[in-house]
Backbone bond lengths (Angstrom), bond angles and torsions (degrees), N, CA, C in turn:
res aa  C-N    CA-C-N  psi(-1)  N-CA   C-N-CA  omega(-1)  CA-C   N-CA-C  phi
1 M - - - 1.458 - - 1.503 110.88 -
2 T 1.283 116.36 -40.14 1.467 121.11 179.48 1.519 110.64 -65.95
3 R 1.343 117.89 -38.62 1.465 121.59 178.67 1.521 111.18 -65.02
4 A 1.308 117.69 -40.70 1.474 121.25 -179.18 1.516 110.70 -63.43
5 K 1.338 115.34 -43.93 1.468 118.63 178.80 1.528 110.87 -62.70
6 L 1.327 116.51 -40.61 1.471 120.56 179.54 1.522 110.99 -63.53
7 L 1.351 117.84 -40.16 1.472 121.55 179.67 1.519 111.13 -64.67
8 V 1.341 117.51 -42.37 1.477 121.16 178.21 1.514 110.37 -62.27
9 L 1.345 115.80 -42.20 1.471 119.72 -179.72 1.526 110.93 -62.42
10 L 1.330 117.98 -42.61 1.467 121.12 178.77 1.516 111.36 -63.63
11 L 1.329 117.99 -38.64 1.466 120.80 178.61 1.519 111.24 -65.72
12 L 1.329 117.11 -38.64 1.465 120.42 178.75 1.519 111.32 -65.96
13 V 1.335 116.55 -38.79 1.467 119.95 178.87 1.522 110.49 -67.57
14 A 1.325 117.50 -39.57 1.468 121.05 -177.10 1.512 112.45 -78.16
15 A 1.329 118.28 -22.43 1.462 121.68 -174.71 1.513 113.62 -59.58
16 P 1.363 120.95 -45.62 1.457 119.16 179.58 1.504 112.35 -58.61
17 G 1.329 118.51 -39.63 1.463 121.28 -179.60 1.515 111.10 -63.45
18 V 1.338 116.15 -42.63 1.453 119.80 -179.77 1.513 110.55 -68.10
19 A 1.337 116.00 -40.08 1.467 120.18 -178.68 1.508 111.30 -66.98
20 S 1.350 117.34 -33.52 1.467 120.39 -175.37 1.522 112.71 -86.29
21 A 1.354 117.37 -8.50 1.457 119.82 -177.35 1.518 109.95 -69.08
22 E 1.367 116.10 137.69 1.456 122.55 176.14 1.515 107.85 -119.21
23 V 1.326 115.12 133.83 1.453 121.42 -176.53 1.528 108.13 -111.83
24 L 1.345 115.00 129.31 1.465 121.47 -179.83 1.521 108.65 -114.72
25 T 1.325 115.56 120.30 1.464 120.18 175.95 1.520 108.77 -83.03
26 L 1.320 117.06 122.46 1.465 121.85 -173.00 1.521 111.46 -78.21
27 A 1.314 114.35 142.04 1.461 122.24 174.17 1.522 107.49 -146.70
28 P 1.332 118.65 147.40 1.476 119.93 179.70 1.531 111.13 -60.40
29 Q 1.313 115.33 138.08 1.469 121.80 177.74 1.526 109.19 -126.78
30 E 1.323 115.45 145.75 1.460 120.68 -179.90 1.529 109.78 -77.00
31 I 1.333 115.68 128.69 1.458 120.44 175.21 1.528 108.90 -124.65
32 T 1.294 115.59 155.65 1.468 121.44 -178.05 1.518 110.24 -83.51
33 E 1.330 115.08 133.48 1.455 120.83 174.34 1.529 108.77 -90.85
34 W 1.336 116.71 133.21 1.458 121.71 -176.80 1.525 110.58 -114.02
35 K 1.335 115.24 142.03 1.459 122.03 177.22 1.524 108.41 -112.40
36 A 1.322 116.43 123.57 1.467 120.71 179.62 1.528 109.48 -85.20
37 V 1.324 115.94 122.79 1.470 122.10 177.38 1.530 107.77 -138.47
38 Y 1.323 114.94 175.80 1.458 120.87 176.00 1.526 109.11 -112.91
39 G 1.312 115.15 139.66 1.455 121.07 173.15 1.522 109.82 -114.85
40 E 1.330 116.05 154.18 1.460 121.74 179.22 1.525 109.47 -110.41
41 V 1.322 114.79 136.10 1.459 120.00 176.89 1.532 108.43 -70.77
42 E 1.335 116.23 123.17 1.456 121.68 -179.37 1.524 109.47 -130.92
43 T 1.330 115.76 150.62 1.457 120.04 173.25 1.521 109.23 -83.49
44 R 1.321 116.94 150.51 1.467 120.63 -178.83 1.521 111.14 -64.82
45 D 1.326 116.24 -38.17 1.467 120.81 -178.64 1.520 109.26 -120.94
46 R 1.323 115.27 138.78 1.475 122.19 171.45 1.518 106.30 -127.10
47 V 1.330 115.77 100.08 1.455 120.84 -172.76 1.523 109.28 -115.86
48 P 1.326 118.59 127.05 1.468 120.05 176.86 1.514 111.69 -78.55
49 A 1.316 116.48 141.51 1.469 122.39 171.42 1.520 106.45 -93.84
50 R 1.327 116.84 111.00 1.461 121.34 -171.05 1.530 111.99 -104.31
51 A 1.333 114.13 152.39 1.471 120.85 174.49 1.523 108.30 -76.48
52 R 1.335 115.96 134.92 1.467 119.77 179.31 1.524 112.07 -90.97
53 I 1.320 117.46 -16.64 1.462 121.42 176.01 1.521 108.24 -133.05
54 G 1.327 116.38 161.31 1.456 120.57 174.68 1.519 110.78 -88.97
55 G 1.304 116.14 154.15 1.453 120.22 179.24 1.508 111.74 157.24
56 T 1.320 115.87 -153.71 1.463 122.80 -177.42 1.522 109.79 -110.27
57 V 1.327 116.26 136.69 1.467 121.01 177.02 1.530 107.79 -75.15
58 V 1.336 116.72 110.57 1.464 120.74 -177.67 1.524 111.81 -96.26
59 S 1.347 117.48 -19.50 1.474 119.84 176.73 1.514 108.77 -149.35
60 L 1.333 115.62 144.59 1.458 123.11 179.52 1.522 107.01 -134.87
61 E 1.337 116.22 112.00 1.460 120.74 -169.42 1.525 114.16 -94.36
62 V 1.322 119.08 -9.85 1.464 120.24 -173.80 1.519 110.36 -131.22
63 T 1.332 114.50 165.26 1.464 121.72 173.29 1.519 108.03 -142.29
64 E 1.327 116.98 174.73 1.458 120.79 -177.06 1.520 111.24 -58.49
65 G 1.340 115.04 134.67 1.460 120.86 178.17 1.504 114.66 95.34
66 D 1.333 118.41 -11.11 1.458 120.86 -179.96 1.529 110.08 -71.36
67 R 1.337 115.60 143.37 1.462 121.32 173.92 1.524 108.57 -90.79
68 V 1.320 116.57 132.95 1.460 121.03 -177.25 1.518 109.01 -130.28
69 S 1.316 115.63 157.65 1.462 122.18 176.79 1.525 109.13 -107.28
70 A 1.317 116.05 162.31 1.458 120.62 -178.91 1.531 109.82 -64.12
71 G 1.325 116.67 131.51 1.451 121.61 179.33 1.510 115.08 86.20
72 Q 1.331 117.63 -1.51 1.467 120.51 179.22 1.523 110.17 -70.32
73 T 1.340 116.11 141.75 1.463 120.87 178.87 1.522 109.65 -75.82
74 L 1.325 116.11 121.88 1.460 121.50 -178.82 1.524 111.89 -97.74
75 A 1.323 116.22 -35.39 1.470 120.92 -177.99 1.522 107.84 -158.02
76 R 1.340 114.91 171.33 1.468 119.72 177.27 1.524 109.02 -136.04
77 V 1.339 113.70 132.99 1.459 121.76 179.09 1.521 108.56 -113.37
78 E 1.338 116.17 133.45 1.463 120.67 178.84 1.521 109.39 -124.08
79 D 1.359 113.64 144.44 1.468 121.40 177.08 1.522 107.30 -124.63
80 D 1.333 117.85 113.55 1.464 121.64 -177.25 1.521 112.30 -60.38
81 K 1.314 117.77 -26.82 1.459 120.29 -179.37 1.527 111.30 -62.46
82 L 1.334 116.10 -33.91 1.470 118.80 179.39 1.525 110.87 -66.03
83 T 1.321 117.37 -38.31 1.465 120.72 177.24 1.523 110.77 -63.27
84 F 1.324 116.14 -43.17 1.473 119.83 179.42 1.529 110.53 -64.64
85 Q 1.329 116.88 -38.70 1.460 119.92 179.44 1.530 111.13 -64.82
86 M 1.324 116.85 -40.48 1.470 119.38 178.22 1.523 110.95 -65.34
87 R 1.330 118.41 -38.89 1.463 120.52 178.10 1.526 110.47 -65.03
88 A 1.333 116.81 -39.59 1.463 119.87 178.19 1.524 110.56 -64.44
89 L 1.319 117.28 -40.46 1.463 119.63 179.28 1.524 111.46 -68.07
90 D 1.340 116.80 -37.55 1.459 119.22 176.93 1.526 110.79 -60.63
91 A 1.343 116.81 -44.00 1.461 119.99 178.55 1.531 110.91 -64.74
92 Q 1.328 116.20 -38.68 1.463 120.19 179.37 1.522 110.63 -64.84
93 M 1.340 116.69 -41.70 1.466 119.50 179.66 1.518 111.65 -66.98
94 R 1.326 117.84 -36.72 1.468 119.53 177.64 1.530 110.64 -63.90
95 A 1.335 116.68 -40.88 1.471 119.94 178.02 1.524 110.65 -65.31
96 L 1.346 117.21 -41.81 1.464 120.46 -179.79 1.526 111.50 -66.84
97 E 1.332 116.39 -38.17 1.465 118.93 178.93 1.532 111.12 -65.27
98 T 1.363 116.26 -36.21 1.469 119.38 175.86 1.529 110.31 -65.11
99 Q 1.329 115.75 -43.99 1.456 119.15 178.78 1.533 110.95 -64.36
100 L 1.341 116.15 -38.04 1.456 119.32 179.09 1.524 111.22 -64.54
101 E 1.340 116.41 -40.54 1.464 118.95 178.34 1.530 110.45 -62.58
102 T 1.329 117.91 -42.26 1.464 121.56 177.59 1.520 111.14 -63.04
103 A 1.356 116.78 -42.72 1.463 121.09 -179.85 1.518 111.16 -63.46
104 R 1.322 117.55 -38.92 1.459 120.11 178.51 1.535 111.21 -65.99
105 N 1.347 115.23 -39.06 1.473 117.98 177.23 1.526 110.50 -64.38
106 D 1.359 116.33 -40.76 1.463 119.57 177.55 1.522 111.02 -62.69
107 L 1.329 115.94 -38.57 1.462 119.37 179.91 1.527 111.11 -66.17
108 E 1.346 116.68 -41.23 1.465 119.34 178.85 1.540 110.73 -62.75
109 R 1.348 116.16 -42.88 1.466 118.12 178.17 1.532 111.39 -66.26
110 G 1.315 117.07 -38.15 1.460 120.14 178.72 1.513 112.30 -63.49
111 E 1.358 116.12 -40.14 1.464 118.85 178.26 1.527 111.06 -65.05
112 A 1.380 116.22 -36.63 1.467 118.67 177.82 1.526 111.19 -67.74
113 L 1.316 115.43 -40.45 1.469 118.72 179.42 1.527 111.10 -71.53
114 R 1.319 117.00 -30.03 1.467 119.67 179.17 1.517 110.87 -63.81
115 E 1.341 116.41 -36.13 1.451 119.90 179.39 1.535 111.87 -64.19
116 R 1.342 115.30 -28.13 1.474 119.25 178.99 1.531 111.64 -94.52
117 G 1.362 116.29 1.70 1.451 120.02 176.20 1.502 114.74 79.63
118 V 1.337 117.46 16.68 1.464 120.43 -178.11 1.534 110.48 -85.23
119 V 1.339 117.78 -36.76 1.477 123.12 -176.39 1.528 108.49 -106.20
120 T 1.294 113.65 138.61 1.468 118.66 178.94 1.531 110.62 -76.41
121 A 1.312 114.77 162.47 1.472 120.28 177.72 1.518 110.92 -65.41
122 Q 1.311 116.96 -34.30 1.468 120.12 179.44 1.520 111.54 -63.59
123 R 1.315 116.58 -41.83 1.468 120.49 178.28 1.513 110.74 -65.40
124 L 1.305 117.19 -38.07 1.471 121.07 179.72 1.538 110.16 -65.31
125 D 1.344 115.67 -38.93 1.467 118.62 177.99 1.530 111.09 -64.64
126 Q 1.298 117.75 -37.03 1.464 121.32 177.44 1.525 111.29 -63.49
127 L 1.340 116.75 -39.96 1.472 119.97 178.71 1.526 111.14 -65.49
128 R 1.344 117.26 -39.44 1.479 120.43 178.26 1.521 110.16 -66.50
129 A 1.342 116.00 -41.63 1.469 118.67 179.77 1.514 110.71 -63.69
130 N 1.312 117.76 -37.69 1.462 120.98 179.12 1.520 111.47 -62.68
131 V 1.330 116.60 -40.70 1.477 121.11 177.36 1.524 110.15 -62.93
132 D 1.325 116.84 -44.79 1.472 120.39 -179.07 1.531 111.49 -64.45
133 V 1.327 116.00 -41.83 1.463 119.72 -179.43 1.514 111.00 -62.79
134 L 1.341 116.21 -45.69 1.475 119.03 179.94 1.524 111.29 -64.78
135 G 1.332 117.73 -38.45 1.473 120.48 177.17 1.520 111.89 -62.74
136 N 1.346 116.70 -41.03 1.471 120.28 178.51 1.532 111.72 -68.01
137 Q 1.327 116.79 -36.42 1.463 119.75 177.19 1.529 111.17 -63.69
138 I 1.327 116.24 -39.01 1.479 119.55 177.46 1.525 110.69 -64.85
139 E 1.340 117.40 -42.81 1.466 120.45 178.68 1.520 110.79 -63.71
140 S 1.317 117.13 -38.97 1.468 120.28 177.97 1.527 110.96 -63.76
141 A 1.345 116.74 -42.07 1.461 120.41 179.09 1.529 110.84 -65.09
142 R 1.337 116.73 -38.10 1.471 120.48 178.56 1.529 110.51 -65.39
143 A 1.341 117.21 -42.25 1.465 120.69 178.90 1.522 110.63 -63.81
144 E 1.310 116.78 -40.74 1.458 120.70 178.13 1.520 110.97 -64.13
145 R 1.328 115.95 -36.32 1.467 119.67 178.61 1.530 110.35 -68.07
146 R 1.350 116.67 -38.22 1.465 119.52 178.18 1.533 110.80 -63.91
147 V 1.325 117.27 -35.69 1.464 120.31 176.41 1.528 110.35 -61.97
148 I 1.311 116.55 -44.50 1.466 120.29 -179.92 1.528 110.32 -66.78
149 E 1.342 116.63 -38.42 1.467 119.20 177.25 1.528 110.76 -61.21
150 Q 1.350 116.05 -39.24 1.464 119.37 177.62 1.522 110.80 -64.95
151 Q 1.325 117.50 -38.13 1.458 120.75 177.23 1.528 111.14 -63.75
152 V 1.327 116.44 -38.69 1.467 120.20 177.55 1.529 109.89 -63.79
153 E 1.356 117.22 -41.68 1.466 120.48 178.97 1.532 110.73 -65.22
154 E 1.336 116.12 -33.30 1.456 119.34 179.98 1.522 111.95 -73.42
155 G 1.305 117.49 -1.84 1.459 120.55 172.99 1.521 111.96 -67.23
156 A 1.348 117.29 -17.44 1.465 120.65 175.84 1.528 109.41 -76.42
157 V 1.322 117.27 122.64 1.469 122.63 178.12 1.522 107.60 -89.89
158 L 1.346 117.14 117.97 1.459 122.47 -173.51 1.523 111.05 -104.82
159 S 1.335 115.21 150.81 1.459 120.66 176.81 1.521 108.88 -73.45
160 P 1.339 118.82 128.34 1.463 120.43 -178.40 1.523 113.60 -72.48
161 E 1.327 117.78 -21.75 1.455 120.14 178.40 1.526 110.06 -162.54
162 E 1.317 115.10 170.39 1.463 120.27 178.60 1.526 110.28 -75.05
163 G 1.319 116.78 138.23 1.456 119.51 179.83 1.506 111.75 168.15
164 V 1.325 115.65 -153.71 1.459 122.74 -178.24 1.526 108.85 -117.75
165 V 1.325 116.00 144.24 1.467 121.16 178.62 1.529 107.87 -78.66
166 L 1.332 116.40 117.07 1.462 121.26 -178.01 1.519 111.82 -88.88
167 S 1.321 117.79 -37.11 1.451 120.51 -179.17 1.515 109.85 -154.43
168 V 1.340 115.31 149.89 1.467 122.87 175.70 1.532 106.05 -131.73
169 P 1.338 118.09 95.30 1.468 120.28 -173.16 1.519 114.90 -81.27
170 V 1.328 119.40 3.99 1.466 121.68 -179.72 1.523 109.00 -124.20
171 S 1.317 115.97 169.77 1.459 122.08 175.81 1.516 108.66 -133.60
172 R 1.318 115.53 169.73 1.457 119.73 178.64 1.535 109.30 -62.77
173 G 1.331 114.87 132.83 1.450 120.78 -178.04 1.519 113.84 96.96
174 S 1.352 116.58 -7.52 1.462 119.76 178.43 1.528 110.34 -69.25
175 V 1.322 115.57 146.37 1.464 121.72 175.32 1.523 107.78 -96.64
176 V 1.332 116.77 126.43 1.457 121.69 -175.88 1.520 109.31 -123.44
177 T 1.320 114.91 159.84 1.460 122.28 177.79 1.529 109.22 -109.35
178 P 1.322 118.18 160.99 1.475 119.70 177.53 1.522 111.66 -58.22
179 G 1.325 116.70 132.57 1.460 121.58 -179.25 1.506 114.90 89.67
180 E 1.322 118.34 -6.18 1.463 120.20 179.98 1.520 110.26 -74.59
181 A 1.353 116.99 139.60 1.465 122.26 -178.68 1.525 110.26 -79.26
182 L 1.340 115.77 126.90 1.463 120.85 176.92 1.526 112.02 -100.21
183 A 1.330 116.66 -18.34 1.466 121.19 178.05 1.515 108.13 -160.19
184 E 1.341 115.50 156.62 1.462 120.95 175.31 1.516 108.17 -118.02
185 I 1.346 115.79 126.84 1.454 121.66 -175.66 1.524 109.22 -108.88
186 G 1.330 116.49 129.34 1.458 122.02 174.62 1.512 109.34 -104.13
187 G 1.323 116.86 124.65 1.463 120.00 -178.07 1.514 111.34 -146.30
188 G 1.332 115.31 -175.57 1.458 121.17 178.09 1.513 114.81 80.88
189 G 1.346 118.16 15.32 1.456 120.58 -178.01 1.514 111.31 88.36
190 V 1.346 115.86 -179.05 1.460 121.09 -177.38 1.521 110.48 -126.76
191 F 1.326 115.72 159.05 1.447 123.13 175.93 1.529 108.06 -149.21
192 L 1.315 116.33 176.14 1.463 121.73 177.43 1.525 108.49 -102.94
193 R 1.314 116.17 130.25 1.464 121.19 175.37 1.520 108.74 -107.71
194 L 1.329 115.67 126.31 1.454 122.02 -176.29 1.525 109.95 -111.92
195 A 1.337 115.91 148.50 1.459 122.72 170.86 1.525 106.28 -119.20
196 V 1.345 116.58 103.09 1.462 122.70 -171.90 1.523 109.39 -103.34
197 P 1.347 118.66 136.39 1.469 120.12 176.50 1.523 111.17 -53.56
198 E 1.335 116.00 139.81 1.461 120.97 -172.28 1.524 113.09 -63.39
199 R 1.329 118.82 -20.89 1.468 119.39 179.75 1.525 111.24 -66.55
200 H 1.335 117.38 -17.75 1.469 120.61 178.65 1.524 111.84 -99.70
201 A 1.341 117.73 4.96 1.468 120.52 -174.70 1.529 111.56 -60.72
202 A 1.330 117.17 -41.95 1.468 120.46 -177.11 1.520 112.56 -70.24
203 D 1.323 117.86 -18.04 1.465 121.25 -178.80 1.519 112.86 -87.64
204 L 1.328 117.55 -11.12 1.464 120.77 -177.48 1.518 109.93 -93.64
205 V 1.328 115.31 136.44 1.465 122.11 179.62 1.521 108.12 -133.86
206 E 1.320 116.63 134.63 1.463 119.74 177.26 1.529 109.73 -59.29
207 G 1.323 115.71 132.32 1.459 121.79 -175.54 1.504 113.60 102.85
208 D 1.362 117.84 -10.19 1.467 120.51 178.11 1.527 110.74 -60.59
209 V 1.332 115.17 148.46 1.463 121.22 176.43 1.526 108.72 -84.02
210 I 1.321 115.86 128.88 1.460 122.54 -178.99 1.527 108.37 -112.39
211 A 1.322 117.16 130.41 1.466 121.72 -179.10 1.519 109.80 -97.86
212 L 1.335 116.55 136.95 1.460 121.07 175.69 1.523 108.78 -82.74
213 G 1.327 115.76 134.00 1.450 120.67 -174.05 1.517 114.01 -85.19
214 A 1.321 115.32 176.92 1.459 122.09 178.42 1.522 109.83 -65.59
215 G 1.324 115.97 138.56 1.455 120.98 -179.14 1.504 113.48 95.46
216 S 1.336 117.03 -5.20 1.461 120.01 179.75 1.517 112.02 -82.49
217 G 1.332 116.67 -14.82 1.456 119.80 -174.21 1.509 112.77 81.34
218 M 1.332 117.05 -1.69 1.466 121.98 -179.32 1.521 109.46 -133.72
219 E 1.352 116.44 38.95 1.454 120.92 -179.45 1.524 110.01 -57.67
220 G 1.323 115.28 138.94 1.458 120.47 -179.63 1.512 113.54 92.39
221 Q 1.320 117.66 -16.94 1.454 120.48 177.93 1.520 110.11 -85.40
222 T 1.320 114.10 157.72 1.453 120.03 179.58 1.522 109.83 -127.63
223 G 1.310 115.30 161.70 1.460 121.93 175.51 1.520 109.30 -130.96
224 R 1.321 115.22 -179.41 1.461 120.73 -179.16 1.517 109.43 -123.06
225 L 1.333 116.22 132.69 1.456 121.08 176.81 1.531 107.64 -71.63
226 A 1.341 115.41 105.25 1.463 120.07 -171.67 1.516 113.03 -88.73
227 K 1.341 117.58 -32.49 1.463 118.49 -174.99 1.516 110.61 -153.87
228 L 1.335 114.36 138.10 1.462 121.86 172.66 1.523 108.00 -115.34
229 Y 1.328 116.45 126.51 1.460 119.92 -179.36 1.522 109.48 -85.64
230 P 1.336 117.99 136.99 1.474 120.60 -173.25 1.525 114.27 -74.12
231 Q 1.326 117.83 -21.20 1.461 119.86 -175.87 1.525 110.51 -91.18
232 I 1.342 115.71 128.86 1.462 122.08 177.28 1.519 108.43 -95.37
233 E 1.318 116.39 127.33 1.457 121.79 -178.93 1.526 109.38 -124.42
234 G 1.335 115.81 127.35 1.456 119.82 178.51 1.508 113.58 61.14
235 G 1.349 117.15 30.26 1.451 120.53 179.34 1.513 114.06 75.81
236 R 1.340 117.08 17.52 1.459 120.04 -177.84 1.533 110.75 -132.18
237 V 1.322 114.64 145.99 1.457 122.45 177.00 1.526 108.10 -99.36
238 I 1.328 116.25 132.65 1.456 121.02 179.14 1.523 109.01 -92.52
239 A 1.330 116.07 133.07 1.463 121.88 -179.68 1.517 109.29 -139.30
240 D 1.336 115.38 148.17 1.463 122.35 178.12 1.522 109.82 -112.30
241 V 1.329 115.43 135.68 1.464 121.60 -178.02 1.527 108.94 -122.56
242 E 1.315 116.19 128.81 1.459 121.78 176.15 1.528 109.30 -91.53
243 V 1.330 116.23 128.15 1.462 122.11 -179.60 1.524 108.02 -130.80
244 A 1.317 116.99 122.14 1.457 121.02 179.44 1.525 110.00 -69.51
245 G 1.338 116.21 134.08 1.458 120.65 177.01 1.502 114.74 76.04
246 L 1.322 117.91 18.44 1.471 121.18 -179.14 1.526 110.04 -65.67
247 D 1.324 116.37 132.76 1.463 122.11 -179.20 1.531 109.71 -64.78
248 N 1.354 115.81 123.17 1.468 120.09 -176.95 1.525 112.65 -107.10
249 R 1.333 117.69 17.28 1.465 119.07 -178.18 1.520 112.16 -73.43
250 F 1.340 117.22 -32.02 1.459 120.44 -175.52 1.523 109.30 -125.79
251 V 1.306 116.11 103.61 1.460 121.57 176.15 1.528 108.13 -76.63
252 G 1.326 116.10 133.25 1.460 121.31 -176.80 1.514 113.68 95.99
253 R 1.344 117.93 -3.70 1.467 120.92 178.75 1.525 110.09 -65.96
254 R 1.322 116.95 137.06 1.457 121.84 -179.80 1.522 110.07 -88.36
255 V 1.328 115.31 133.53 1.462 122.03 -176.97 1.535 108.32 -127.81
256 P 1.339 118.36 127.14 1.469 119.88 177.86 1.529 111.16 -72.51
257 V 1.326 116.66 134.56 1.462 122.49 177.40 1.520 108.79 -136.15
258 R 1.332 115.51 164.67 1.457 121.86 177.36 1.527 108.76 -123.95
259 L 1.338 115.68 127.58 1.458 121.74 -177.16 1.522 110.52 -105.94
260 P 1.344 118.29 138.63 1.471 119.89 172.58 1.522 109.82 -76.76
261 V 1.337 116.56 118.02 1.466 120.15 -174.98 1.530 111.74 -120.52
262 G 1.328 117.25 19.05 1.458 119.37 177.57 1.519 111.51 145.53
263 T 1.329 115.33 -177.41 1.465 121.72 178.93 1.524 108.77 -132.96
264 R 1.336 115.12 160.17 1.468 120.79 175.87 1.523 108.73 -153.10
265 P 1.323 118.47 154.39 1.469 120.49 177.11 1.526 110.46 -76.50
266 A 1.315 116.07 145.03 1.466 121.09 -179.43 1.517 109.34 -151.35
267 I 1.322 115.40 157.53 1.464 122.51 175.03 1.530 107.32 -92.75
268 L 1.328 116.24 123.58 1.460 121.72 -178.82 1.519 110.20 -119.02
269 V 1.338 114.95 142.95 1.463 121.19 172.19 1.525 107.80 -133.26
270 P 1.312 118.11 153.33 1.468 119.18 177.10 1.527 110.81 -60.10
271 Q 1.322 115.60 148.16 1.462 120.75 -177.99 1.520 111.13 -56.57
272 G 1.328 117.27 -37.47 1.463 120.67 -177.75 1.514 114.01 -69.94
273 A 1.336 117.31 -14.26 1.461 119.37 -179.45 1.517 112.03 -79.72
274 V 1.326 118.20 -15.16 1.460 121.98 -178.90 1.526 108.83 -94.40
275 V 1.328 115.39 124.17 1.463 122.05 -179.48 1.527 108.18 -118.30
276 R 1.323 116.91 131.97 1.464 120.69 -179.67 1.526 109.67 -107.92
277 E 1.326 114.77 125.70 1.458 121.23 178.59 1.526 108.99 -143.00
278 A 1.315 116.39 135.08 1.467 123.23 175.77 1.525 112.03 53.85
279 G 1.331 116.34 35.06 1.459 120.64 177.45 1.511 114.59 82.42
280 L 1.329 118.09 2.24 1.461 122.18 179.41 1.517 109.95 -117.79
281 D 1.345 115.56 155.64 1.465 121.51 178.61 1.521 108.94 -108.57
282 F 1.336 115.06 134.46 1.457 121.17 -176.69 1.517 109.83 -126.03
283 V 1.355 114.35 149.30 1.463 123.34 171.99 1.512 107.61 -130.96
284 T 1.311 117.11 134.01 1.464 121.06 178.74 1.524 109.41 -82.97
285 V 1.341 116.44 125.97 1.464 122.74 -176.77 1.527 108.65 -118.32
286 E 1.325 116.32 136.78 1.460 121.90 176.74 1.526 108.85 -80.32
287 T 1.332 115.78 122.41 1.465 121.15 178.50 1.523 109.91 -122.80
288 A 1.343 115.06 177.68 1.480 119.30 178.52 1.515 110.95 -64.34
289 E 1.340 116.98 -28.09 1.462 120.69 179.27 1.524 112.35 -88.80
290 G 1.344 116.32 0.86 1.459 119.54 -178.07 1.527 111.49 112.93
291 P 1.325 118.38 -176.85 1.474 120.89 -179.24 1.517 111.23 -64.02
292 R 1.336 115.63 134.32 1.447 121.15 177.73 1.526 108.99 -134.62
293 R 1.330 116.73 144.05 1.457 121.72 175.09 1.524 110.08 -82.82
294 R 1.329 114.89 137.35 1.458 120.26 179.54 1.533 109.25 -128.42
295 T 1.319 114.42 133.85 1.468 118.95 178.73 1.523 110.07 -74.60
296 V 1.337 116.90 134.16 1.468 121.40 -178.17 1.534 108.90 -132.27
297 V 1.327 114.39 163.67 1.469 121.52 172.49 1.527 106.99 -114.07
298 P 1.330 117.45 104.26 1.473 119.13 -177.92 1.526 111.31 -82.08
299 G 1.337 114.57 152.31 1.463 121.54 175.29 1.520 110.56 -106.17
300 R 1.326 114.74 -143.70 1.459 119.44 -175.18 1.523 111.65 -77.68
301 E 1.307 114.23 165.01 1.458 121.60 178.22 1.522 109.82 -86.32
302 V 1.341 115.83 140.16 1.467 122.61 179.26 1.516 108.07 -127.58
303 M 1.317 116.91 135.10 1.461 121.21 177.72 1.524 109.23 -91.44
304 R 1.327 116.28 126.91 1.458 122.75 176.52 1.524 109.10 -129.96
305 E 1.343 115.78 115.83 1.460 122.13 179.98 1.521 111.24 53.82
306 G 1.331 115.55 40.07 1.454 120.83 176.22 1.511 114.91 81.50
307 A 1.335 118.58 1.07 1.473 122.23 -178.51 1.529 108.99 -115.21
308 P 1.343 117.19 144.62 1.469 120.15 179.96 1.532 111.78 -81.61
309 W 1.338 116.35 134.13 1.455 124.16 173.97 1.518 108.27 -124.74
310 R 1.340 116.37 157.46 1.457 121.00 178.94 1.530 109.53 -116.39
311 V 1.327 114.29 137.16 1.459 120.23 173.47 1.528 108.12 -78.56
312 I 1.314 116.83 131.21 1.469 121.77 178.51 1.522 108.21 -102.84
313 L 1.332 115.35 115.62 1.460 120.71 -177.07 1.520 111.96 -79.54
314 S 1.312 117.15 -37.07 1.467 120.68 178.54 1.521 108.79 -155.40
315 G 1.353 114.82 157.16 1.466 120.65 178.71 1.507 112.89 109.90
316 L 1.337 118.09 -21.36 1.459 121.81 178.16 1.520 108.74 -130.99
317 A 1.338 115.15 159.16 1.460 120.96 178.93 1.521 108.52 -140.57
318 A 1.326 114.36 166.08 1.462 119.48 177.97 1.527 109.50 -61.06
319 G 1.326 117.13 136.75 1.462 122.49 -178.30 1.512 113.48 99.40
320 D 1.347 118.01 -19.11 1.465 119.74 176.58 1.521 109.88 -64.97
321 K 1.334 115.05 146.90 1.467 121.10 179.70 1.519 108.67 -107.75
322 V 1.327 115.08 112.31 1.449 121.56 -175.76 1.524 109.41 -99.08
323 V 1.302 115.39 132.57 1.474 121.38 175.10 1.520 107.38 -82.82
324 T 1.315 116.80 111.24 1.464 120.35 -174.07 1.508 112.85 -95.62
325 D 1.321 117.85 -14.99 1.461 119.32 179.61 1.525 106.52 -146.32
326 H 1.306 115.52 107.65 1.456 118.53 -175.01 1.523 109.25 -147.23
327 E 1.307 115.80 160.30 1.443 122.11 178.29 1.512 109.41 -81.94
């Protein structure tokens, strides 16, 4: 009688465990293969700030790393020849204005003498033409001076857009030519530029989700493959990845990322089904003789519908029945 009661009690204790056990029949599932590469932080635009005139750099207002706004003065270039030309034109205009004043006085006297019949009409026409010619010469000199003044104003080197100064290849006192770059401005935000081995080129599609790897400071975040460049250089495909919140303090910084480069079938089990004891990993499998522990070699973790699963490299096969929830 005592033995019977003990047997019933053991069955009652074991019943909840048996009732709560869930059995998963394994079948190959497609998983994404990832390629670990490095991407470099790049600005969308790299625009040089160029000198519009030749001359000497007399002031340099920025250095590498400075933030600038569009139209901000970065440096100033001066050409002494322009100053000399303006002084020559000023002297020329003063001489012409003196001649014009004399010509006008001659014209006034000629008109007075014409009324008395002393000066011919032809002479009077010559005096009027002389006044007009001198007036036009003064206007021409003034226009030429305005051109030189504009050239002097163009000595200011302006930032082409808002951004950060990436490089300043000149110093104060440097002699520059028209069109020479005095600074390089990076603007328009930042992205990741990747150089991927060409064997993976066919596996990449614009719009793919790119995962940031460990050590990037943004583990768990993802980006979007925004552009694939058609030209392969040095056996590598260039691709641009957009990442929200990417740190833009250091342009050229290398960031580890993982690219989806294909799929393959794999055996997956829930993370909770793998038990580690004495340095080995075990999975409970339902057999004809009952539940049995089987040694397995697990691979990486895969997220499926928000739950962690483990890839099983060896120890299980398709058709095996894994106990995923057991006492």
